[in-house]
N, C-alpha and C positions, 0 to 999 in steps of 0.2 A: 790155600790150598783149593779144587773145587770140590761142590760138592758132587757135582756127576760133570762125567767125566762129556770133555768138549762142548761141554754149554756153558760154560761158568760168563759167557756176553751176554748170553740169551736175553727177553726181553721175550715169552709167550704167556699168552693164557689162554683158558678154557673156553672150544668152538656153541658149545654147548650156548641156543639162548640163555637155556634158562636159568644158568648158572656164569652167566659174561662177566655179572659183575663182581664173580670170583677171582682177584686179578694175582697166576704167580708170574712174579717179577723176577730174574735177578741181575742185579743192576750191572750197568756198561764199567763199572770201575771193577766189575769182577768178583768172585763170592770171597775171597781174602776179608774184604771190611768188616762183614758179617761176624770177625773170629775180630775182629779188633786188629788182623795184622796190616800192613803199611804198602802200600802198591807199589811194584816197581818206583824206580825212578827212570826217564828214560834216560838216554845217554846223553852227551855233551855233543853239539851239532858243530860246533869248531866256526873259524870262522866263514860268509855267505860266501861261495866262491865266485854269484853275479856272474854269469862268461856269458849265461845267457838276456842280458839287456833287458828289461822287462820294465817300465814304466808309470803311478798309478795314475788312471788318464782322470776319475770320479767315483765319484761318492754319493750316495742314496741311503732312506733310509721304508723296510719299512718293520710290521711289527714283532716286536722276541717270534723263537721258533723254539719250540718244543716241541712238536714232534717230526711228521718224519714228510717237512714241504720240500715237496723238489722243483725247483724251477724248471720255466724249460723254453725253449726258443724256436723264436719263430721268423723266418729272414732274416731282418735287423730290429728288431724287439725280442725284450726276457720279460715275461711274466713271473713277477714274486708274489709269494702269499703269506702274511703274516699268521701265529695263533692264537691272535685275537681275533680274529676273522678281517684282518685289511689286507688287498688284491690292490694291486696295480701294476700300468705293464708299463716295460721302461722305454727309450733308444737306448741301443746297444752300445750305440758309437758315444755317446755325450752324457748322460746316464738322465736325461732330460723326461719326466711323469709324460704320458700319451695319455691316460689319465691312471686313474685307483677311485678305488670304493670300499666299502664295508660290509660281510655280509649280515652284520648285526653278531654272529655266535659266535665262537672258539669250534677252530677247525680241527682236525682227526687227519685228510688228506688232500692233498695238491701242489700245485697244483696242472692243471694238464687244457694245451688250448691247440687250435691251429689256428691261431691268428686273427681269427675273429672271434668265439665266444671260450669264453673264459669255462672251468666247472672246479671244485673246488666238493669237496665235501664234510657235512659240521660233526660236532664230537654228537648232537642230538641224531646224526644219519640219517643229516637231510641231504641231498646230489641241491647244489646249486650253481644255476649259469648265468654269465653273466656278459651281455656287450655293451662295447663300451663304458665301461665305466656298469651301465643299469640292469640293472635284475631281470631278467629272461625269465627262468620257472626254480621251481624249487622242489623236490619229490620225495619222498619218508621210502629209506632202507629200512628192513627188515635184519640186518646184524652190523655191526661195523665196519670202517673201512678205517685203512691204514695202509692200499693203493691211490695215486691218482689217479682219478678220474681220464681215460684217451679219445679227448672230442678228433673226431675224424669218420669221413663222409659224412657229413651232414647227421651225425648222432655220435652220445657220447656211452663208452663201457664204463663197465665200475666191476673192476673187480674187489668180490668181500670178505673178511677175515672167514665166510661160516664157507669161501671159495666157490660162491654162488658167483655170474656173468651178468650183469644185467644190463640189456643197452634198452635207450633210450633216444627220443624225436630230437636234433637238436637245436628245434626252432618250439614245439607244441611241449615239450616234455611229456611226451605219454610213453607211453613203455612198450616196448616194440617187442620184448623176448626174455625169457629170464631158461640159465644153467644152471642147472643143483647138482653138484656132485659129494659123493660121501663126501662124509667129514671126518677126520680124525681127532681123539681128545682132546689137542690143541694143535696152534699158529701162532704164528710168528707176528707180533705185533711191531712188524718195521714193516717195508716197500715190498709190493712182493712183481710181477715181471708182467703188463699188459704191450705188447706194439702194435702195428699193423705188419704186416709181409707183402705186397699186393693183392691180390683179395683175400685174400686170409687174416682172418684173429690170433692171432698168435699170446698164449696165456701163461700163465707158473702151475700146476692144479700141483700142489706138496711135490714131489719128485721130479714130476713129465712138466717138459714144454707140449701142449695141448695146441690145437690148429680148428679153429670152429671159423663155421661159416658163417659171419657176418650179420648177412638179413638174417636167420634163422638159430644160429646157438648151436646150430647140429654139432661133430664133433667129425671131423675131418683125421686127424691123427694123433697118434701120441708114442711121445720121448720120453722115457726112461731117462734121465741125467741120475736119482741115484735111487737105493731100493732102503727104507724106514729100521733099521736094526737097532740091536741094542735088547733091556731088558724091564725098561719099564718106560711112559708114555713121552719124558722129559728123551729119557735118547733116544726113541724110535723119529720124536719130531722132524723132518724132513722139508727144508722151504725153500722155494728157490726168491732169489733177490733180487732186487735190482741194485742197479741197473747191466741190461745187456751190450753186446755188441756184436752187432749185425755188419755184414758184409753182401751187399747183395740180398741169396737163400737162405745165406746161413746165419743164423743164430749160435751168440755163446752166452754161454751165463753160469750161474754157479753157484750148487748147488751149500744153506748155509751150511758149512764146520763141514759139509764131506766132498766135496769136488768140485770141480768147472769140467765143462763141458762142450762139444757147438753137436746144433744142429741142421740140418738139410731141410728144409722146410717145403720144397718142391715134395720131395716125398717123407718126407718124416721119417724118415730114417737119424737113427744118432751118429754121428765123422766119429767119436772119438770121445773121452774123459779119463781122467784123471783127480787125483785125492788131489781136494787144497782145505785148509784150517781157515777159513772167512768167513765174515756174517755181512759184507761189505758185496755189492754190487761190481763189477770188471767194465772195461772197455776194453779200445781195441781198435788197430788199421788192417791193412793189408797183408802184412809180416807177423807183426804180435799181436799177443793177448793182456794185457795189463790186471792185477792186483793185486789189492793188501790182508795181509793173513792178518790172524787173529792177536799176533806176537807182534806184529806191526812194521814185519818184513816186507817190501815192496819188488813181486815177484814179476816176469817177463817170463810166460808162454811162447809158446812157434802156434802164430795160426793151426794151420797144416799138420801136424797130427801133434799138438799136445807139452811137446818136448821142452821141458824148461831151457831160457838163453838165457836170464841173466836173476840174481835178486842184492837188494840192497836192504842190511841189518839197519843201518843209523837210525833208520825209524822206529824203534820195537819201544813202546810202551807210550804211544801216542795218540793211538784213536784215531785211525787215520778215517778219511772217507775211502771213496770208490774212487780207481782215481779216471784221469780226463785222458787221452791221447791228442795230441793238439800238437800235430808239423813234426819236431825234432828234439820235442820236448811231453814229458807227461807230469802233469804238474795233482798233489793229492793235499788237501787242508787235514791240519789234526784239529785236534783239545784245547790249543794253545792259539789259537787262531792264526796260527803261521802258514803256508800256503808252501810246498817244495816243490822245484821242479826239477826234474831228473829227466838222465840221456835219455831217450828212447831207446838209445842203442848198446849203449852199458849200462842205465843205471845210474850212473855212477852223479852226484847233487853239482846245476848244472845255477843257480839261485833258489834266490825265498825272498819272499815275498812277507808282513805283513801287516796285519786287518787291526780290530779291535779287543784283539784280546780274547773275546769270549765262548773258541771255539766255531773252526766250520759243517757250519749245520745241514753242509750235502756236498753233494758230488759238483764239482767244477763245472759251471761250462762256457761251450765258446759261441759268439753273440758276434759278427761284424767287425773279425776281427780285434774283439775282445774276450780277457780272461774272464768270466766273469766269475764271483763267489759272495758267498749267504753267509755271515753270520748268526750264532743261534742270540746275542743281544739287538740282533734286526736289521747289521748294516749291511751291505748294499758293495761293492769293491768294480770297478772294471778297473784292468789292468792289461794294458798297450804291449804285448811282446812288440820289440826296435829289433 
């Protein structure tokens, strides 16, 4: 049973800094465990169809992952981070290390990189920036962070849990500006949305996408994808969750267990929204958007209008990551360490990949033609679609 409607999967906490140590967390196993009821068993997967050949090409290691630590791709390199403070840049084609470093403290969020600088945030609220495996600078924030910093245009942008946006000079760490928005009583303990689109910094603030001037933090536009509803703070919780699907000036995103929708970032206008009940981000290509719902159904929506294109119901109760669109397939990881490849056109299974059995920790990424996935135990796996 659910303690509160549509919030059984949430990890939330008070946004007020005065009471930030009081954490309200509904575990990812759902509220049933609070009453001793058994978590629903996933349906049997059946034989692996393996109709799209994929071979494991390499493996590497990083520290175990216990929070929102998303790998980031720059050209043919992928940057990964572990909760113990380790950060590494790998050659995506071979898995070879280009450099490895430790920031000396457990991490809360990361990793962001432009291919030259890598940025993470520690659990002590320090933004730490590395260059070539060497610490360049660190700066203290006034709030916790669960979203990887964005490194772009020689600057580092950080979206904090109090819904402030901070900008730092990438080389010196000098604070350039801060945009502070009124905060709701609760925010999600998971990654939000921050990305560059042309000359605009696009961030998720509550249920809205907002376009900021990256030079000053001034708000250029806001576009609502979801509106708070309900009778208490938990039911009214609305946050946009990463990852997002961008095509040119159009950014499509998910509002936590409320909706998915698309925004034209040049005009700051909402193109469409559709009800959706998921808590991980989405991805997409020119024709479709892909997302995993809270119950494990994987959905495809038509990018043009949000109409449902197909549904795969075979991965129920597997605690799925956000999907990755990769050519004619869609990759999605689960809590048992499997990566499921589905047909981009109709959602049918086309292959199933195994890792170390510890659960896929973040949305898979594609780099140098490799499908790269990271597990909770710190395994990094490179798979080559053939």
